[in-house]
C-alpha positions as a Markdown table, in Angstrom:
| # | Residue | x | y | z |
|---|---|---|---|---|
| 1 | Met | -10.9 | 5.0 | -11.1 |
| 2 | Ser | -13.0 | 7.4 | -9.1 |
| 3 | Thr | -12.1 | 11.0 | -9.0 |
| 4 | Ser | -11.9 | 13.1 | -5.9 |
| 5 | Thr | -12.0 | 16.7 | -4.9 |
| 6 | Ala | -8.7 | 18.1 | -3.9 |
| 7 | Gly | -7.2 | 16.4 | -0.9 |
| 8 | Gln | -10.0 | 13.9 | -0.4 |
| 9 | Ala | -9.6 | 10.2 | -0.5 |
| 10 | Leu | -11.1 | 8.3 | -3.4 |
| 11 | Ile | -12.7 | 5.7 | -1.1 |
| 12 | Pro | -12.9 | 5.2 | 2.6 |
| 13 | Gln | -10.2 | 3.0 | 4.1 |
| 14 | Pro | -11.6 | -0.6 | 3.9 |
| 15 | Pro | -11.3 | -3.1 | 6.7 |
| 16 | Ala | -8.1 | -5.1 | 6.8 |
| 17 | Thr | -9.5 | -8.2 | 5.2 |
| 18 | Val | -8.5 | -9.9 | 2.0 |
| 19 | Thr | -11.9 | -9.5 | 0.4 |
| 20 | Ala | -12.2 | -5.8 | 1.3 |
| 21 | Leu | -8.6 | -5.0 | 0.2 |
| 22 | Arg | -9.1 | -6.9 | -3.1 |
| 23 | Gln | -12.3 | -4.8 | -3.8 |
| 24 | Ala | -10.4 | -1.6 | -2.9 |
| 25 | Val | -7.5 | -2.4 | -5.2 |
| 26 | Ala | -9.9 | -3.3 | -8.0 |
| 27 | Gln | -11.5 | 0.1 | -7.6 |
| 28 | Ile | -8.6 | 2.4 | -7.2 |
| 29 | Ala | -5.6 | 0.5 | -8.7 |
| 30 | Pro | -6.8 | -2.3 | -11.0 |
| 31 | Ala | -3.4 | -2.7 | -12.6 |
| 32 | Ala | -2.1 | -3.9 | -9.2 |
| 33 | Leu | -4.6 | -6.8 | -9.0 |
| 34 | Pro | -2.2 | -9.4 | -10.5 |
| 35 | Ser | 0.4 | -8.5 | -7.9 |
| 36 | Phe | -2.2 | -8.6 | -5.2 |
| 37 | Thr | -3.3 | -12.1 | -6.3 |
| 38 | Arg | 0.3 | -13.4 | -6.8 |
| 39 | Glu | 1.4 | -12.1 | -3.3 |
| 40 | Leu | -1.7 | -13.5 | -1.7 |
| 41 | Asp | -1.0 | -16.9 | -3.2 |
| 42 | Glu | 2.6 | -16.8 | -2.0 |
| 43 | Ala | 1.5 | -15.7 | 1.5 |
| 44 | Ala | -1.1 | -18.4 | 1.7 |
| 45 | Asp | 1.5 | -21.0 | 0.6 |
| 46 | Gln | 4.0 | -19.8 | 3.2 |
| 47 | Ser | 1.4 | -19.9 | 5.9 |
| 48 | Arg | 0.3 | -23.5 | 5.0 |
| 49 | Gln | 3.9 | -24.7 | 4.8 |
| 50 | Gly | 4.9 | -23.2 | 8.1 |
| 51 | Ser | 1.6 | -23.6 | 9.9 |
| 52 | Asp | 1.9 | -19.9 | 10.7 |
| 53 | Leu | -0.4 | -17.0 | 10.0 |
| 54 | Ala | 2.4 | -14.4 | 10.0 |
| 55 | Pro | 2.9 | -14.4 | 6.2 |
| 56 | Leu | -0.9 | -13.7 | 5.7 |
| 57 | Gln | -0.8 | -11.0 | 8.4 |
| 58 | Arg | 2.2 | -9.3 | 6.7 |
| 59 | Phe | 0.3 | -9.5 | 3.4 |
| 60 | Ile | -2.7 | -7.8 | 4.8 |
| 61 | Thr | -0.7 | -5.2 | 6.6 |
| 62 | Gln | 1.3 | -4.4 | 3.4 |
| 63 | Trp | -1.8 | -4.1 | 1.2 |
| 64 | Ala | -3.7 | -2.1 | 3.7 |
| 65 | Ala | -0.9 | 0.4 | 3.6 |
| 66 | Tyr | -0.9 | 0.3 | -0.2 |
| 67 | Val | -4.6 | 1.0 | -0.3 |
| 68 | His | -4.2 | 3.8 | 2.3 |
| 69 | Ile | -1.7 | 5.5 | 0.1 |
| 70 | Gln | -3.3 | 4.8 | -3.3 |
| 71 | Arg | -6.8 | 6.0 | -2.2 |
| 72 | Gln | -5.2 | 9.5 | -1.7 |
| 73 | Pro | -4.1 | 10.7 | -5.2 |
| 74 | His | -1.8 | 13.4 | -3.9 |
| 75 | Leu | 0.0 | 10.9 | -1.6 |
| 76 | Ala | 0.2 | 8.3 | -4.3 |
| 77 | Ala | 1.7 | 10.8 | -6.8 |
| 78 | Glu | 4.2 | 11.9 | -4.2 |
| 79 | Leu | 5.2 | 8.3 | -3.6 |
| 80 | Arg | 5.6 | 7.7 | -7.3 |
| 81 | Arg | 7.8 | 10.8 | -7.7 |
| 82 | Trp | 10.1 | 9.5 | -4.9 |
| 83 | Glu | 10.2 | 6.0 | -6.3 |
| 84 | Asp | 11.2 | 7.5 | -9.7 |
| 85 | Thr | 13.9 | 9.5 | -8.0 |
| 86 | Ala | 15.2 | 6.4 | -6.2 |
| 87 | Ala | 15.4 | 4.6 | -9.5 |
| 88 | Thr | 17.1 | 7.4 | -11.5 |
| 89 | Gly | 18.8 | 9.8 | -9.1 |
| 90 | Asp | 22.3 | 10.2 | -7.9 |
| 91 | Val | 23.5 | 8.9 | -4.6 |
| 92 | Ala | 22.3 | 11.9 | -2.6 |
| 93 | Gln | 18.9 | 11.9 | -4.4 |
| 94 | Val | 18.5 | 8.2 | -3.8 |
| 95 | Arg | 19.2 | 8.5 | -0.1 |
| 96 | Arg | 16.6 | 11.4 | 0.2 |
| 97 | Ala | 14.1 | 9.4 | -1.8 |
| 98 | Ala | 14.5 | 6.3 | 0.4 |
| 99 | Ala | 14.0 | 8.5 | 3.5 |
| 100 | Glu | 10.9 | 10.1 | 2.0 |
| 101 | Ile | 9.5 | 6.7 | 0.9 |
| 102 | Gly | 10.1 | 5.4 | 4.4 |
| 103 | Arg | 8.3 | 8.4 | 5.8 |
| 104 | Ile | 5.2 | 7.9 | 3.6 |
| 105 | Leu | 5.1 | 4.2 | 4.5 |
| 106 | Asp | 5.6 | 4.8 | 8.2 |
| 107 | Ala | 2.8 | 7.4 | 8.2 |
| 108 | Ala | 0.5 | 4.9 | 6.4 |
| 109 | His | 1.2 | 2.2 | 8.9 |
| 110 | Thr | 0.7 | 4.6 | 11.8 |
| 111 | Ala | -2.6 | 5.8 | 10.4 |
| 112 | Leu | -3.8 | 2.3 | 10.1 |
| 113 | Thr | -2.9 | 1.3 | 13.7 |
| 114 | Ala | -4.1 | 4.6 | 15.3 |
| 115 | Pro | -7.3 | 4.3 | 17.3 |
| 116 | Arg | -10.2 | 5.6 | 15.4 |
| 117 | Pro | -12.4 | 8.3 | 17.0 |
């Protein structure tokens, strides 16, 4: 994985295409490639069965947000901390973790849909 200076992204946000996202995942989170491939296959199968592109669009949206987060080490670490808390905390901690995870994911989706200057 590439290193970054404090607060800087490891790589630029790639275009929201399967090929670009696969390359980004391979570069910044290679351990996630099997999940990427499995989920892509599932989305493609669902799209073929239903003659609907929505499953593939959801896949691309989900993985674009994943890359957006993982390319920023501080944000990825924060998400992992909240995920750990959600898995091991008491009820109040789990609620707080769920809210924080939602905030991080919402911010990623907003960043990806915001017009670029």
